Every structure is written in C-alpha cells, then in structure tokens.
C-alpha positions as CSV (number, residue, x, y, z in Angstrom):
1,X,-53.3,103.5,-108.5
2,X,-51.5,103.0,-105.3
3,X,-47.8,101.7,-105.4
4,X,-46.3,100.3,-102.4
5,X,-42.4,100.5,-102.1
6,X,-40.3,97.6,-102.3
7,X,-39.7,95.2,-99.3
8,X,-36.8,96.2,-97.1
9,X,-33.5,94.7,-97.9
10,X,-32.4,91.5,-96.2
11,X,-29.4,89.7,-96.3
12,X,-29.1,86.9,-98.7
13,X,-28.5,83.4,-97.3
14,X,-24.9,82.3,-97.7
15,X,-24.2,80.8,-101.1
16,X,-27.2,82.5,-102.8
17,X,-26.6,85.7,-105.1
18,X,-28.0,88.9,-103.7
19,X,-31.1,90.0,-105.9
20,X,-30.5,93.3,-107.9
21,X,-32.7,96.2,-107.3
22,X,-34.5,95.6,-110.7
23,X,-35.1,92.2,-109.7
24,X,-36.9,92.9,-106.5
25,X,-40.8,92.5,-106.9
26,X,-43.0,95.6,-106.7
27,X,-46.4,95.2,-105.6
28,X,-48.8,96.9,-107.6
29,X,-52.3,97.4,-106.4
30,X,-54.9,99.0,-108.5
31,X,-58.2,100.5,-107.5
32,X,-61.0,99.8,-110.4
33,X,-62.9,102.9,-111.4
34,X,-66.4,103.0,-112.4
35,X,-65.4,102.5,-116.1
36,X,-63.5,99.6,-115.3
37,X,-66.2,97.8,-113.4
38,X,-68.6,98.6,-116.3
39,X,-66.2,97.1,-118.9
40,X,-65.6,94.1,-116.7
41,X,-69.2,93.4,-116.4
42,X,-69.6,93.8,-120.2
43,X,-66.9,91.1,-120.7
44,X,-68.5,88.9,-118.2
45,X,-71.8,89.1,-119.8
46,X,-70.4,88.2,-123.2
47,X,-68.5,85.2,-121.9
48,X,-71.7,83.9,-120.1
49,X,-73.7,85.0,-123.4
50,X,-71.6,82.4,-125.3
51,X,-72.2,79.6,-123.0
52,X,-76.0,80.4,-123.0
53,X,-76.2,80.3,-126.8
54,X,-74.3,77.0,-127.1
55,X,-76.6,75.5,-124.2
56,X,-79.6,76.8,-125.9
57,X,-78.4,75.1,-129.2
58,X,-77.8,71.8,-127.3
59,X,-81.2,71.9,-125.7
60,X,-82.9,72.7,-129.1
61,X,-81.4,69.7,-130.8
62,X,-82.1,67.3,-127.8
63,X,-85.6,68.6,-127.9
64,X,-86.0,67.9,-131.8
65,X,-84.1,64.6,-131.6
66,X,-86.7,63.1,-129.1
67,X,-89.2,61.8,-131.8
68,X,-86.7,60.0,-133.8
69,X,-84.8,58.7,-130.6
70,X,-88.0,57.3,-129.2
71,X,-89.1,55.6,-132.6
72,X,-85.6,53.9,-133.1
73,X,-83.6,54.4,-130.2
74,X,-79.8,53.2,-130.5
75,X,-80.9,51.7,-133.9
76,X,-80.1,55.4,-135.3
77,X,-76.6,54.8,-134.4
78,X,-76.0,51.1,-134.9
79,X,-77.7,50.6,-138.4
80,X,-76.6,51.8,-141.7
81,X,-79.8,51.4,-143.6
82,X,-81.2,54.8,-144.2
83,X,-84.7,54.4,-145.9
84,X,-87.0,57.1,-145.1
85,X,-90.1,55.2,-146.9
86,X,-89.4,52.3,-144.5
87,X,-89.2,54.7,-141.5
88,X,-85.6,53.3,-141.0
89,X,-82.9,56.1,-140.3
90,X,-79.6,54.2,-139.6
91,X,-76.9,56.8,-139.4
92,X,-73.9,54.6,-138.8
93,X,-72.8,54.9,-142.5
94,X,-72.7,58.6,-142.5
95,X,-71.1,58.8,-139.3
96,X,-68.3,56.2,-140.3
97,X,-67.9,58.2,-143.5
98,X,-67.5,61.6,-141.8
99,X,-64.7,60.4,-139.7
100,X,-63.0,58.3,-142.4
101,X,-62.9,61.4,-144.6
102,X,-61.7,63.5,-141.8
103,X,-58.9,61.1,-141.0
104,X,-57.8,60.8,-144.6
105,X,-57.7,64.7,-144.8
106,X,-55.7,65.0,-141.6
107,X,-53.3,62.3,-142.6
108,X,-52.5,63.9,-145.9
109,X,-52.8,67.7,-145.0
110,X,-50.6,67.6,-141.5
111,X,-47.2,66.8,-142.9
112,X,-47.6,69.2,-146.0
113,X,-49.0,71.9,-143.8
114,X,-45.9,71.4,-141.6
115,X,-43.5,71.3,-144.3
116,X,-45.0,74.5,-146.1
117,X,-44.8,76.4,-142.8
118,X,-41.1,75.5,-142.3
119,X,-40.3,76.4,-145.9
120,X,-42.0,79.8,-145.7
121,X,-40.4,80.7,-142.5
122,X,-36.9,79.1,-142.6
123,X,-35.9,78.3,-146.1
124,X,-37.5,80.7,-148.6
125,X,-35.8,84.0,-149.4
126,X,-37.2,87.2,-147.8
127,X,-38.7,88.6,-151.0
128,X,-40.9,85.7,-151.6
129,X,-42.3,85.3,-148.0
130,X,-45.0,87.9,-148.3
131,X,-46.4,86.7,-151.7
132,X,-46.5,83.0,-150.5
133,X,-48.2,84.2,-147.1
134,X,-50.7,86.1,-149.3
135,X,-51.4,82.9,-151.6
136,X,-51.9,80.6,-148.5
137,X,-54.4,83.2,-146.8
138,X,-56.2,83.6,-150.2
139,X,-56.6,79.8,-150.5
140,X,-57.8,79.6,-147.0
141,X,-60.7,82.1,-147.8
142,X,-61.9,80.3,-151.1
143,X,-65.4,78.8,-150.7
144,X,-65.8,75.2,-150.5
145,X,-68.1,75.2,-153.5
146,X,-64.9,76.0,-155.6
147,X,-62.9,73.1,-154.2
148,X,-66.0,70.8,-154.6
149,X,-66.7,71.5,-158.5
150,X,-62.8,71.3,-159.0
151,X,-62.6,67.9,-157.4
152,X,-65.7,66.8,-159.3
153,X,-64.7,67.8,-162.7
154,X,-61.0,67.8,-162.7
155,X,-59.4,65.8,-159.8
156,X,-61.7,62.7,-160.2
157,X,-60.6,62.3,-163.7
158,X,-57.1,62.6,-163.1
159,X,-57.0,60.6,-159.8
160,X,-58.3,57.5,-161.7
161,X,-55.0,56.1,-162.5
162,X,-53.7,56.7,-158.9
163,X,-56.5,54.8,-157.5
164,X,-56.0,52.0,-160.0
165,X,-52.3,51.6,-158.9
166,X,-53.2,51.7,-155.2
167,X,-55.9,49.1,-155.8
168,X,-53.4,46.8,-157.7
169,X,-50.1,47.4,-155.6
170,X,-51.6,48.1,-152.2
171,X,-54.4,45.7,-151.9
172,X,-52.6,43.8,-148.9
173,X,-54.1,46.8,-147.0
174,X,-57.8,46.2,-146.5
175,X,-58.7,49.8,-147.0
176,X,-57.2,49.9,-150.5
177,X,-59.1,46.7,-151.8
178,X,-61.7,46.9,-154.4
179,X,-64.6,44.6,-155.3
180,X,-65.3,45.9,-158.8
181,X,-63.6,48.0,-161.6
182,X,-65.2,51.3,-160.8
183,X,-63.0,53.7,-158.6
184,X,-64.6,57.0,-158.9
185,X,-66.4,59.5,-156.6
186,X,-65.1,57.5,-153.5
187,X,-64.3,58.4,-149.9
188,X,-60.6,58.7,-150.9
189,X,-61.4,61.4,-153.5
190,X,-63.5,63.3,-150.8
191,X,-60.8,63.0,-148.3
192,X,-58.1,64.3,-150.7
193,X,-60.6,67.3,-151.7
194,X,-61.1,68.1,-147.9
195,X,-57.3,67.9,-147.1
196,X,-56.7,70.4,-149.8
197,X,-59.4,72.5,-148.2
198,X,-57.9,72.5,-144.8
199,X,-54.3,72.6,-145.9
200,X,-54.2,76.5,-146.2
201,X,-55.8,76.9,-142.8
202,X,-53.4,74.4,-141.1
203,X,-50.6,76.1,-143.0
204,X,-51.4,79.7,-141.7
205,X,-51.8,78.6,-138.1
206,X,-48.6,76.6,-138.0
207,X,-46.5,79.4,-139.8
208,X,-47.8,81.8,-137.4
209,X,-46.9,79.9,-134.3
210,X,-43.5,78.9,-135.8
211,X,-42.7,82.6,-136.4
212,X,-43.2,83.3,-132.5
213,X,-40.2,80.9,-131.9
214,X,-37.4,83.0,-129.9
215,X,-35.0,84.1,-132.4
216,X,-32.2,84.3,-129.9
217,X,-32.4,80.7,-129.1
218,X,-32.4,79.8,-132.8
219,X,-29.3,82.1,-133.4
220,X,-27.7,80.5,-130.4
221,X,-28.1,77.1,-131.7
222,X,-26.7,77.9,-134.9
223,X,-23.7,79.7,-133.3
224,X,-22.9,76.6,-131.2
225,X,-22.7,74.6,-134.4
226,X,-26.1,73.1,-134.9
227,X,-27.2,72.9,-138.5
228,X,-30.5,74.5,-139.6
229,X,-32.4,71.2,-139.3
230,X,-31.0,70.6,-135.8
231,X,-32.2,74.2,-135.0
232,X,-35.6,73.2,-136.2
233,X,-35.9,70.0,-134.5
234,X,-34.5,71.4,-131.2
235,X,-35.9,74.9,-130.9
236,X,-38.7,75.4,-133.3
237,X,-40.7,72.3,-133.4
238,X,-40.7,71.9,-129.4
239,X,-41.8,75.5,-129.0
240,X,-44.6,75.2,-131.6
241,X,-45.8,71.7,-130.6
242,X,-49.0,73.0,-129.0
243,X,-49.8,75.3,-131.7
244,X,-49.1,72.6,-134.5
245,X,-51.7,70.5,-132.6
246,X,-54.2,73.1,-132.2
247,X,-53.9,73.8,-136.0
248,X,-54.4,70.2,-136.7
249,X,-57.6,70.0,-134.5
250,X,-59.0,73.1,-136.3
251,X,-58.4,71.4,-139.6
252,X,-60.0,68.2,-138.4
253,X,-63.2,70.1,-137.0
254,X,-63.6,71.7,-140.4
255,X,-63.1,68.3,-142.1
256,X,-65.6,66.8,-139.9
257,X,-68.2,69.5,-140.8
258,X,-67.6,69.9,-144.4
259,X,-70.8,69.8,-146.5
260,X,-70.8,71.2,-150.1
261,X,-67.5,69.7,-151.6
262,X,-68.4,66.1,-150.0
263,X,-71.9,66.1,-151.2
264,X,-70.6,67.0,-154.8
265,X,-68.4,64.2,-155.2
266,X,-69.8,61.3,-153.0
267,X,-72.7,59.2,-154.5
268,X,-76.0,59.0,-152.3
269,X,-75.0,55.7,-150.5
270,X,-75.2,55.7,-146.7
271,X,-73.9,52.2,-146.1
272,X,-70.8,51.5,-144.0
273,X,-67.9,50.5,-146.4
274,X,-64.4,49.7,-145.7
275,X,-63.1,50.1,-149.3
276,X,-62.2,53.9,-149.6
277,X,-61.3,53.6,-153.2
278,X,-64.7,52.5,-154.4
279,X,-67.9,54.6,-154.9
280,X,-70.2,55.1,-152.0
281,X,-70.0,56.3,-148.5
282,X,-71.6,59.2,-147.0
283,X,-71.0,61.9,-144.3
284,X,-73.4,63.5,-141.9
285,X,-73.2,66.9,-143.2
286,X,-73.9,65.8,-146.9
287,X,-76.7,63.7,-145.8
288,X,-78.5,66.5,-144.0
289,X,-78.1,68.8,-147.1
290,X,-79.4,66.2,-149.4
291,X,-82.4,65.1,-147.3
292,X,-83.5,67.8,-144.9
293,X,-85.5,70.1,-147.5
294,X,-88.0,67.4,-148.4
295,X,-88.0,65.2,-145.2
296,X,-90.9,64.8,-143.1
297,X,-90.9,65.4,-139.3
298,X,-89.7,62.1,-138.2
299,X,-86.8,62.2,-140.6
300,X,-86.0,65.9,-139.8
301,X,-85.8,64.5,-136.2
302,X,-83.4,61.7,-137.4
303,X,-81.3,64.2,-139.2
304,X,-81.2,66.3,-136.0
305,X,-79.8,63.3,-134.2
306,X,-77.1,63.0,-136.7
307,X,-76.2,66.6,-136.2
308,X,-76.2,66.3,-132.6
309,X,-73.9,63.0,-132.7
310,X,-71.5,65.1,-135.0
311,X,-71.5,67.8,-132.5
312,X,-70.6,65.3,-129.6
313,X,-67.8,63.8,-131.8
314,X,-66.4,67.1,-132.6
315,X,-66.6,68.2,-128.8
316,X,-64.9,64.9,-127.7
317,X,-62.1,65.5,-130.2
318,X,-61.5,69.0,-129.0
319,X,-61.3,68.0,-125.4
320,X,-58.8,65.0,-126.4
321,X,-56.9,67.7,-128.3
322,X,-56.7,69.8,-125.1
323,X,-55.6,67.2,-123.0
324,X,-52.8,66.2,-125.5
325,X,-51.6,69.7,-125.5
326,X,-51.7,70.2,-121.7
327,X,-49.6,66.9,-121.4
328,X,-47.1,67.9,-124.0
329,X,-46.9,71.4,-122.4
330,X,-46.4,70.0,-119.0
331,X,-43.6,67.5,-120.3
332,X,-41.9,70.5,-122.1
333,X,-41.8,72.6,-118.9
334,X,-40.0,70.0,-116.8
C-alpha cells in the first residue's frame, strides 16, 4: 500500500473557510495482492452464478410453458374457467385471487407493523424490548402450516360475526357485498391469515431500520422542544422511509407466493370474484399445489404458465418498489 501525502497548501479564496488539516483529502492507492485478486474473482463468479441460475429458471419455465401457450394462447390469462377435463386452463381467477389476498394482507399488516416497530423502539421500557424482539423473531420463524391450521379451525369461526357485520354495514363498498348467507373460507379470511404471517417479518425489518436513525438528531429535536411524536415524524420516519417501503415489498412478495395457508382456507374455486367475504376465489400457488401431482402434460404446462406469470408480477412489483425508493431517496437528499 502506497500513501501519497496531502496536496500542497493553497490559500483559500476570500470569504471561504480554510480547511483544517484533518479535513484535507488523502489519496490512498492500494496495490492488490494475489489473494485479493482471487477473492475478487470468487465474488464476481458468485454474483454471475446467481444471474445464471435465475436465467436458467426463466428459460426452463418458458420451455415448459410452450405447449399450454400454443394450445390456448392469451386465453390462459383472460379466462377464469379452469377445467382440465375440457382442456380449458383459465388462470385469471387464480391471478386475481393472489393479488387480492396480497393487497388485503399488505393493507392490514403495514400500519400494524409500523406501530409495533415504533412502540418497541421508542415507547416500551428497556427491560421489555429484548423479550418483545425475541417474540417477533419467533413468530417470523413459524411455518405457514401452523398459521393455516389456526386460521381454518379457529379464526374462521371467530371471524364469522365480523364478516356478517361488514356485509350488513359496509355493503355500500362493492367488495363487502354478499349474494348469500354463507361467509366462510373467503378471500378476506385468507388475506387476514397472510397478513398475520407477514406481520412479524415486516415488523422486524421496520424496527431494525428505525433503530439505525441517528440518535443525536433525535435528542437534538427533543432538546429544541419537539414532542416525542414530532421527533418521530420529523427524524425517524424520514430516515426510515426507504427501509419501510423495502420491508413492505418483502412482505408483499411473501404474500403473493404463500401456498400452504391459503390452500387450507380457500375452497377449490378459480373463478374471478369481486366479493371478498364470500366463499371462493383462489391463488396461483394454491392452484399449483392442488393440481400439479395428478396433472397431465398439458395441464402441467398450464400450471407452469401460472408460475411464470406470478414470477413476472412479483418482479414488476419489486422493480416498482425500487423506483419508489429511489425517488423518495432523491427527494430526501435535496
């Protein structure tokens, strides 16, 4: 490693402060050793291997989806009639159901995760923080089968009166209208279960990001007379905005791909429905789990199209999230 000395001192222009010696830039030039080159090569190989694996997965899905696409073309994505016996594989109902469940989960989980993270970091006494953090991490590690069984045998029965109240008092919203008395095993129930599943993950990420907020700025805001809520809204939330969006997008990605819990609580109905309180609806992941084991070649190809479409939707959401994060970061830096 060779270190060049600081540049010669020059007189500062009038009106500008003279830089202190510790503020003068020092040019550090490093010469890579053989071990450094090997380590760099390993890192580059690992990075390109990830891209190669993803490309291989996409190529495999496109290859397997060819027969079904040639058989039905855009009818796979524009129809909601899934009938393997009739060689009709409409996936629209499953796609709409997956997006509906994910949106319900995100709407319910995001404010609760934000409030929980703020409570743990800013309001809970110090001796209770560690146990609460441990509980949140433990809930994030529970398998989805536990949530699915709990939702099917416990939450569904206790949610019945709430769905009746919503269908009676919120029927002016089209989503909460019902055509019949039965209100069990609905998209709304699946959305609540998935929201509870993604809540610990979103809470853990949001809490960790908020804990990195500069405490000096927080203490300075309090010293200048700001309330605790003012300190949160003016310092912590702007600093954590990108991390909050990132945590929400991770939760949305898991909600879109959730399989076991959704397949346990939804009836086998792949038709498009706008009534989230009624039985029916479906999701792409649950459809693949139910149908793939006994499917023929053409149906397996159609299910591959469903998985490929879900992959594309998830990728589009992640790209949109990165754009939002980049724009918010640009505005914050101005």
